[in-house]
MMTF fields as JSON, N, C-alpha, C and O atoms, coordinates in Angstrom:
{
  "mmtfVersion": "1.0.0",
  "mmtfProducer": "UNKNOWN",
  "numBonds": 451,
  "numAtoms": 452,
  "numGroups": 113,
  "numChains": 1,
  "numModels": 1,
  "chainsPerModel": [1],
  "groupsPerChain": [113],
  "chainIdList": ["A"],
  "bondAtomList": [4, 2, 8, 6, 12, 10, 16, 14, 20, 18, 24, 22, 28, 26, 32, 30, 36, 34, 40, 38, 44, 42, 48, 46, 52, 50, 56, 54, 60, 58, 64, 62, 68, 66, 72, 70, 76, 74, 80, 78, 84, 82, 88, 86, 92, 90, 96, 94, 100, 98, 104, 102, 108, 106, 112, 110, 116, 114, 120, 118, 124, 122, 128, 126, 132, 130, 136, 134, 140, 138, 144, 142, 148, 146, 152, 150, 156, 154, 160, 158, 164, 162, 168, 166, 172, 170, 176, 174, 180, 178, 184, 182, 188, 186, 192, 190, 196, 194, 200, 198, 204, 202, 208, 206, 212, 210, 216, 214, 220, 218, 224, 222, 228, 226, 232, 230, 236, 234, 240, 238, 244, 242, 248, 246, 252, 250, 256, 254, 260, 258, 264, 262, 268, 266, 272, 270, 276, 274, 280, 278, 284, 282, 288, 286, 292, 290, 296, 294, 300, 298, 304, 302, 308, 306, 312, 310, 316, 314, 320, 318, 324, 322, 328, 326, 332, 330, 336, 334, 340, 338, 344, 342, 348, 346, 352, 350, 356, 354, 360, 358, 364, 362, 368, 366, 372, 370, 376, 374, 380, 378, 384, 382, 388, 386, 392, 390, 396, 394, 400, 398, 404, 402, 408, 406, 412, 410, 416, 414, 420, 418, 424, 422, 428, 426, 432, 430, 436, 434, 440, 438, 444, 442, 448, 446],
  "bondOrderList": [1, 1, 1, 1, 1, 1, 1, 1, 1, 1, 1, 1, 1, 1, 1, 1, 1, 1, 1, 1, 1, 1, 1, 1, 1, 1, 1, 1, 1, 1, 1, 1, 1, 1, 1, 1, 1, 1, 1, 1, 1, 1, 1, 1, 1, 1, 1, 1, 1, 1, 1, 1, 1, 1, 1, 1, 1, 1, 1, 1, 1, 1, 1, 1, 1, 1, 1, 1, 1, 1, 1, 1, 1, 1, 1, 1, 1, 1, 1, 1, 1, 1, 1, 1, 1, 1, 1, 1, 1, 1, 1, 1, 1, 1, 1, 1, 1, 1, 1, 1, 1, 1, 1, 1, 1, 1, 1, 1, 1, 1, 1, 1],
  "groupList": [{"groupName": "UNK", "atomNameList": ["N", "CA", "C", "O"], "elementList": ["N", "C", "C", "O"], "formalChargeList": [0, 0, 0, 0], "bondAtomList": [1, 0, 2, 1, 3, 2], "bondOrderList": [1, 1, 2], "singleLetterCode": "X", "chemCompType": "L-PEPTIDE LINKING"}],
  "groupTypeList": [0, 0, 0, 0, 0, 0, 0, 0, 0, 0, 0, 0, 0, 0, 0, 0, 0, 0, 0, 0, 0, 0, 0, 0, 0, 0, 0, 0, 0, 0, 0, 0, 0, 0, 0, 0, 0, 0, 0, 0, 0, 0, 0, 0, 0, 0, 0, 0, 0, 0, 0, 0, 0, 0, 0, 0, 0, 0, 0, 0, 0, 0, 0, 0, 0, 0, 0, 0, 0, 0, 0, 0, 0, 0, 0, 0, 0, 0, 0, 0, 0, 0, 0, 0, 0, 0, 0, 0, 0, 0, 0, 0, 0, 0, 0, 0, 0, 0, 0, 0, 0, 0, 0, 0, 0, 0, 0, 0, 0, 0, 0, 0, 0],
  "groupIdList": [1, 2, 3, 4, 5, 6, 7, 8, 9, 10, 11, 12, 13, 14, 15, 16, 17, 18, 19, 20, 21, 22, 23, 24, 25, 26, 27, 28, 29, 30, 31, 32, 33, 34, 35, 36, 37, 38, 39, 40, 41, 42, 43, 44, 45, 46, 47, 48, 49, 50, 51, 52, 53, 54, 55, 56, 57, 58, 59, 60, 61, 62, 63, 64, 65, 66, 67, 68, 69, 70, 71, 72, 73, 74, 75, 76, 77, 78, 79, 80, 81, 82, 83, 84, 85, 86, 87, 88, 89, 90, 91, 92, 93, 94, 95, 96, 97, 98, 99, 100, 101, 102, 103, 104, 105, 106, 107, 108, 109, 110, 111, 112, 113],
  "secStructList": [7, 7, 2, 2, 2, 2, 2, 2, 2, 2, 2, 6, 2, 2, 2, 2, 2, 6, 6, 6, 7, 7, 7, 2, 2, 2, 2, 2, 2, 2, 2, 6, 2, 2, 2, 2, 2, 2, 0, 0, 0, 0, 0, 2, 2, 2, 2, 2, 2, 2, 2, 2, 2, 2, 2, 2, 2, 6, 6, 7, 7, 6, 6, 7, 3, 3, 7, 5, 1, 1, 7, 7, 7, 3, 3, 3, 7, 7, 7, 7, 1, 1, 7, 7, 3, 3, 3, 3, 3, 6, 6, 3, 3, 3, 3, 7, 7, 6, 6, 1, 5, 7, 7, 7, 7, 7, 7, 7, 1, 6, 6, 6, 7],
  "xCoordList": [-25.411, -25.824, -25.433, -26.239, -24.164, -23.568, -24.239, -24.354, -24.701, -24.448, -26.46, -27.058, -26.652, -28.468, -28.528, -29.68, -27.682, -27.967, -27.547, -28.136, -26.631, -26.132, -27.262, -27.821, -27.686, -28.703, -29.744, -30.152, -30.218, -31.08, -31.029, -31.993, -29.893, -29.618, -29.051, -28.616, -29.12, -28.299, -30.5, -31.09, -30.762, -32.009, -32.979, -33.714, -33.694, -34.856, -35.702, -36.904, -34.754, -35.178, -35.659, -36.597, -34.668, -35.703, -37.319, -38.076, -37.051, -37.67, -39.095, -40.212, -38.798, -40.323, -40.359, -41.494, -39.58, -39.636, -40.588, -41.461, -40.662, -41.639, -42.416, -42.939, -42.971, -44.262, -45.267, -46.483, -44.409, -45.001, -45.298, -46.057, -44.34, -43.844, -42.244, -41.454, -41.957, -41.056, -40.838, -41.452, -39.541, -38.264, -37.368, -36.202, -38.586, -37.386, -36.066, -35.395, -35.927, -34.639, -33.711, -32.53, -34.269, -33.548, -32.874, -31.653, -34.325, -33.978, -32.761, -31.926, -32.958, -31.976, -31.108, -30.303, -30.741, -29.001, -29.155, -29.151, -29.352, -29.407, -28.965, -27.93, -29.201, -29.978, -28.492, -27.867, -27.735, -26.232, -25.108, -24.05, -25.219, -24.453, -24.319, -23.29, -25.179, -25.117, -24.582, -24.223, -24.595, -23.448, -22.585, -21.945, -22.137, -20.885, -19.93, -18.933, -20.867, -20.624, -19.367, -18.257, -21.002, -20.481, -18.882, -18.134, -18.937, -18.57, -17.472, -16.639, -16.777, -15.577, -14.825, -13.649, -15.93, -15.726, -16.325, -16.544, -16.677, -16.778, -16.6, -16.28, -16.637, -16.656, -14.725, -13.963, -14.904, -13.6, -12.294, -11.808, -12.018, -11.654, -10.563, -9.428, -12.402, -12.337, -11.329, -10.207, -12.173, -11.706, -9.684, -8.771, -9.47, -7.999, -7.541, -6.31, -8.083, -7.559, -7.637, -7.267, -8.015, -8.588, -8.237, -8.349, -7.581, -6.747, -4.756, -4.037, -4.484, -3.314, -3.871, -3.697, -4.348, -4.658, -4.413, -3.441, -5.188, -4.78, -2.834, -1.981, -3.186, -1.108, -0.008, 1.027, -0.906, -0.295, -0.096, 0.955, -1.149, -1.512, -0.908, 0.17, -1.117, -0.489, 1.127, 1.738, 1.905, 2.98, 4.218, 5.339, 3.026, 3.617, 4.221, 3.929, 5.257, 5.996, 6.718, 7.014, 6.976, 7.677, 8.447, 8.855, 8.807, 10.08, 9.169, 9.103, 8.075, 7.252, 6.937, 6.486, 6.837, 5.627, 4.289, 4.039, 3.346, 2.015, 1.613, 2.39, 0.287, -0.422, -1.46, -1.383, -2.422, -4.114, -5.139, -5.045, -6.202, -7.181, -7.269, -6.692, -8.019, -7.435, -6.402, -6.579, -5.094, -4.245, -3.402, -3.332, -2.817, -2.265, -0.14, -0.235, 0.497, 1.454, 2.049, 1.61, 2.884, 3.625, 4.286, 4.184, 5.3, 5.639, 5.075, 3.991, 5.375, 4.248, 5.824, 6.959, 5.465, 6.523, 6.077, 6.937, 4.62, 4.033, 3.115, 2.599, 2.995, 1.764, 1.086, 1.363, 0.088, -0.902, -2.314, -3.364, -2.213, -2.836, -3.918, -3.635, -4.917, -5.736, -5.409, -6.34, -4.428, -3.744, -2.917, -3.153, -1.839, -1.047, -0.823, -1.864, 0.535, 0.823, 1.586, 2.448, 1.566, 1.931, 2.606, 2.047, 4.154, 4.921, 4.292, 4.182, 3.933, 2.816, 3.893, 3.777, 4.638, 5.22, 6.253, 6.155, 7.394, 8.045, 7.051, 6.046, 7.491, 6.772, 4.703, 3.858, 4.758, 2.97, 3.11, 3.539, 2.504, 1.346, 0.043, -0.532, -0.364, -1.91, -1.831, -0.956, -2.731, -2.444, -4.282, -5.352, -3.459, -5.37, -5.052, -4.123, -6.37, -6.872, -6.175, -6.134, -5.765, -5.358, -6.515, -6.271, -7.66, -8.456, -8.231, -9.109, -8.107, -7.09, -6.259, -5.892, -5.735, -4.282, -4.929, -5.618, -4.281, -4.61, -3.256, -3.155, -1.941, -1.219, 0.337, 0.442, 1.492, 2.493, 3.459, 3.498, 4.826, 5.246, 6.232, 6.272, 7.699, 8.842, 9.335, 9.0, 10.472, 10.334, 10.975, 11.533, 10.233, 11.172, 12.712, 13.754, 12.694, 14.739, 14.473, 15.028, 13.037, 12.542, 12.677, 13.234, 11.879, 11.196, 12.971, 13.294, 13.769, 14.856, 15.883, 16.804, 15.25, 16.309, 15.605, 15.904],
  "yCoordList": [16.755, 17.192, 19.04, 19.936, 19.081, 20.277, 20.275, 21.271, 18.963, 18.79, 19.413, 20.096, 18.277, 19.084, 20.575, 21.006, 21.429, 23.067, 23.955, 24.944, 23.415, 23.995, 23.779, 24.672, 22.249, 21.855, 22.775, 23.673, 22.294, 23.644, 25.363, 26.035, 25.727, 27.105, 27.429, 28.528, 26.065, 26.926, 26.417, 26.826, 25.482, 25.296, 25.526, 25.185, 26.03, 27.091, 27.65, 27.46, 28.535, 29.536, 28.711, 29.08, 27.541, 26.935, 25.979, 25.629, 25.906, 25.263, 26.049, 25.564, 27.479, 28.149, 28.541, 28.703, 28.65, 29.515, 28.023, 28.557, 27.13, 26.342, 26.116, 25.087, 26.59, 26.499, 27.974, 28.138, 28.59, 29.398, 31.117, 31.984, 31.166, 32.283, 33.198, 33.682, 33.313, 33.719, 35.405, 36.471, 34.838, 35.881, 36.502, 36.288, 37.486, 38.56, 38.02, 37.335, 39.171, 39.011, 37.601, 37.348, 37.191, 35.67, 35.319, 35.17, 34.97, 34.374, 34.848, 34.198, 36.279, 37.268, 36.827, 36.192, 36.759, 36.037, 35.084, 35.229, 33.729, 32.045, 32.836, 33.482, 32.882, 33.235, 33.401, 32.644, 35.19, 35.965, 34.795, 34.819, 34.181, 32.826, 32.027, 31.887, 31.663, 30.306, 30.315, 29.382, 31.806, 32.756, 33.153, 33.46, 33.338, 33.202, 32.086, 31.889, 31.464, 30.098, 29.108, 28.712, 29.288, 29.068, 30.028, 29.494, 31.053, 31.366, 31.619, 32.078, 31.554, 30.351, 29.02, 28.703, 28.467, 26.884, 26.521, 25.318, 27.234, 26.964, 28.259, 28.098, 28.968, 30.269, 30.916, 31.039, 31.197, 32.056, 30.834, 30.79, 30.295, 29.065, 28.707, 28.391, 29.164, 28.395, 29.718, 29.625, 30.971, 31.738, 32.069, 32.388, 31.902, 31.929, 30.92, 30.914, 29.936, 28.826, 29.544, 28.77, 30.679, 30.249, 31.671, 32.032, 32.677, 33.315, 32.866, 33.281, 31.935, 30.988, 30.751, 31.57, 29.778, 29.125, 30.301, 30.113, 31.335, 32.532, 33.201, 33.265, 33.518, 33.234, 32.883, 33.396, 31.394, 30.348, 30.953, 31.129, 31.116, 31.752, 32.489, 32.289, 33.647, 34.855, 34.935, 35.949, 33.635, 33.539, 33.236, 33.658, 32.049, 31.135, 31.448, 32.431, 30.546, 31.843, 30.63, 29.553, 31.295, 30.286, 29.208, 29.363, 28.192, 26.597, 26.25, 25.031, 27.178, 25.611, 24.839, 24.848, 24.012, 22.959, 23.029, 23.705, 22.245, 22.321, 21.104, 20.205, 20.887, 19.766, 20.607, 21.828, 20.079, 20.716, 19.793, 19.072, 20.563, 19.694, 18.312, 17.543, 17.875, 16.809, 16.135, 14.937, 16.42, 15.572, 15.789, 14.855, 16.647, 16.947, 17.298, 18.525, 17.166, 16.97, 17.976, 17.667, 19.013, 19.916, 20.828, 20.969, 21.698, 22.854, 24.255, 24.253, 25.258, 26.274, 26.453, 26.265, 26.804, 27.812, 28.945, 29.37, 29.5, 30.558, 31.439, 30.909, 32.621, 33.181, 34.459, 35.647, 33.513, 35.19, 35.312, 34.822, 36.194, 36.879, 36.011, 36.445, 35.023, 34.785, 33.26, 32.479, 32.745, 31.235, 30.87, 31.049, 30.355, 29.036, 28.429, 28.027, 28.282, 26.698, 26.46, 27.264, 24.947, 23.692, 23.065, 22.257, 22.785, 21.346, 20.421, 20.308, 19.811, 17.804, 16.704, 15.591, 16.735, 16.114, 17.021, 18.234, 16.093, 16.613, 16.648, 15.94, 17.755, 18.629, 18.212, 17.661, 18.837, 18.417, 19.766, 19.672, 20.811, 21.842, 22.49, 22.751, 22.721, 22.935, 24.293, 24.429, 25.302, 25.96, 25.453, 24.955, 26.142, 26.043, 27.573, 28.336, 27.42, 28.678, 28.365, 27.362, 29.832, 29.268, 29.338, 29.989, 29.1, 28.766, 26.955, 26.655, 26.572, 24.578, 24.479, 23.304, 25.019, 24.724, 24.459, 25.085, 23.358, 22.492, 22.992, 24.147, 21.954, 23.275, 22.99, 22.372, 23.653, 23.343, 22.849, 23.293, 21.797, 21.024, 21.146, 22.076, 20.232, 20.587, 19.234, 18.057, 20.399, 19.998, 18.335, 18.213, 17.223, 16.346, 15.572, 16.218, 14.66, 14.943, 14.746, 15.159, 13.678, 13.066, 14.113, 14.118, 15.274, 16.265, 17.353, 17.604, 17.768, 18.092, 17.936, 18.614, 16.8, 15.718, 16.185, 15.757],
  "zCoordList": [38.557, 38.969, 38.504, 38.252, 38.527, 37.015, 35.656, 34.941, 35.35, 34.048, 33.357, 32.526, 34.791, 34.405, 35.061, 34.995, 35.636, 36.051, 34.539, 34.102, 34.075, 32.691, 31.864, 31.227, 31.882, 30.136, 30.331, 29.595, 31.783, 31.862, 31.424, 31.056, 31.557, 31.743, 30.407, 30.063, 29.511, 27.619, 26.55, 25.55, 27.568, 26.631, 26.94, 26.013, 27.925, 28.763, 27.935, 27.746, 27.345, 26.862, 25.125, 24.419, 24.814, 23.614, 23.279, 22.374, 25.143, 25.325, 25.738, 25.559, 26.38, 26.472, 24.746, 24.299, 24.082, 23.122, 22.328, 21.644, 22.249, 21.575, 22.097, 21.67, 23.035, 24.441, 23.543, 23.439, 23.174, 22.679, 23.412, 22.981, 24.704, 24.746, 24.095, 24.906, 22.26, 21.621, 21.757, 21.725, 21.924, 22.284, 20.939, 20.608, 20.231, 19.079, 18.941, 18.169, 20.992, 20.476, 20.814, 20.576, 21.155, 21.249, 20.573, 20.606, 19.168, 18.01, 17.122, 16.492, 17.299, 15.897, 16.812, 16.131, 18.0, 18.793, 18.17, 16.947, 18.728, 18.168, 16.358, 16.517, 15.619, 14.164, 13.771, 13.028, 14.763, 14.939, 15.348, 14.719, 15.967, 16.718, 15.449, 14.788, 15.274, 13.853, 12.554, 11.836, 12.338, 11.47, 11.426, 10.42, 13.215, 13.519, 13.028, 12.333, 13.832, 13.776, 12.265, 11.908, 11.971, 10.433, 9.214, 8.395, 9.524, 8.913, 9.679, 8.897, 11.324, 11.567, 11.084, 10.907, 10.971, 10.083, 9.238, 9.09, 8.604, 6.936, 6.361, 5.184, 6.534, 5.278, 4.739, 3.78, 6.708, 6.562, 6.237, 5.107, 6.86, 6.1, 4.513, 4.155, 3.854, 2.486, 1.874, 1.377, 2.108, 1.028, 1.839, 1.077, 3.254, 2.549, 2.062, 2.05, 1.596, 1.276, -0.557, -1.439, -0.895, -2.022, -2.658, -3.83, -1.054, -1.556, -1.973, -2.882, -0.892, -1.144, -3.038, -3.94, -3.113, -4.212, -5.511, -6.243, -5.734, -6.022, -6.544, -7.429, -5.193, -4.963, -5.857, -6.28, -6.009, -5.834, -7.55, -8.164, -7.887, -10.174, -10.174, -10.735, -9.65, -10.147, -9.898, -10.234, -9.193, -8.947, -10.274, -10.556, -10.95, -11.954, -12.992, -13.674, -13.268, -14.754, -15.315, -14.797, -16.939, -17.519, -17.147, -15.996, -17.644, -16.484, -15.621, -15.468, -14.687, -13.741, -13.916, -15.062, -13.5, -13.379, -12.787, -11.788, -13.486, -12.685, -12.776, -13.097, -12.496, -11.941, -12.611, -12.479, -13.317, -13.725, -12.392, -11.398, -13.402, -12.807, -12.993, -12.224, -14.056, -14.949, -14.519, -14.739, -13.846, -14.149, -15.197, -15.996, -15.397, -16.957, -15.86, -15.824, -15.547, -15.798, -17.033, -18.141, -17.013, -17.686, -16.829, -15.61, -18.044, -18.145, -18.168, -18.751, -17.806, -18.445, -19.337, -18.9, -20.467, -21.157, -22.219, -22.99, -22.289, -21.998, -20.933, -19.949, -21.197, -19.826, -21.013, -21.179, -21.684, -22.491, -21.565, -21.982, -19.934, -20.524, -19.094, -17.978, -19.117, -18.685, -19.43, -19.23, -20.143, -20.34, -19.883, -18.689, -19.981, -19.363, -20.87, -21.39, -21.763, -22.551, -22.015, -21.661, -21.675, -21.364, -21.695, -22.437, -21.57, -22.625, -21.614, -20.394, -22.734, -21.988, -22.746, -22.232, -23.55, -24.245, -24.935, -25.122, -25.323, -26.801, -27.542, -27.616, -28.232, -29.177, -29.052, -29.758, -27.837, -27.807, -26.173, -25.023, -26.958, -26.261, -26.352, -27.408, -25.234, -25.322, -24.527, -23.671, -24.797, -23.805, -22.947, -23.295, -21.401, -20.435, -19.569, -19.303, -19.378, -19.069, -17.028, -16.315, -16.82, -14.895, -14.357, -13.342, -14.345, -13.206, -13.587, -12.778, -13.741, -14.458, -13.7, -13.711, -13.038, -12.765, -10.808, -10.003, -10.845, -9.076, -8.591, -8.178, -8.635, -7.948, -8.826, -9.885, -8.014, -8.804, -8.359, -7.212, -8.584, -8.468, -7.985, -7.18, -8.193, -7.795, -9.335, -9.471, -10.47, -12.258, -10.916, -9.826, -12.287, -12.51, -12.595, -12.478, -12.732, -12.632, -14.543, -15.561, -14.126, -16.122, -17.073, -18.171, -16.261, -17.16, -17.698, -18.859, -16.41, -16.585, -18.069, -18.523, -18.473, -19.38, -20.547, -21.661]
}
């Protein structure tokens, strides 16, 4: 019984709006609530994740082991402005844009020897 009352209270203005009795303030309120919901459920967590990734990129330096977006694992040997120089094998180095770094890893025993 209570569910029916709650349902009618929540959805009565929507039904009235569909029947031609539109209230502009109600429509603005609904759009505002939808935007707020999208912000807290989607946009805010994504911005927080992006800020953490940017902080990780800024903290990287020579000697750190990273994984690229393409799955290449390498050790940073030099930092050049907007790029890293990675050692990916013996006598093999590549330059990589900072935007292609996925994550920092702990150095493996194999790469230390």
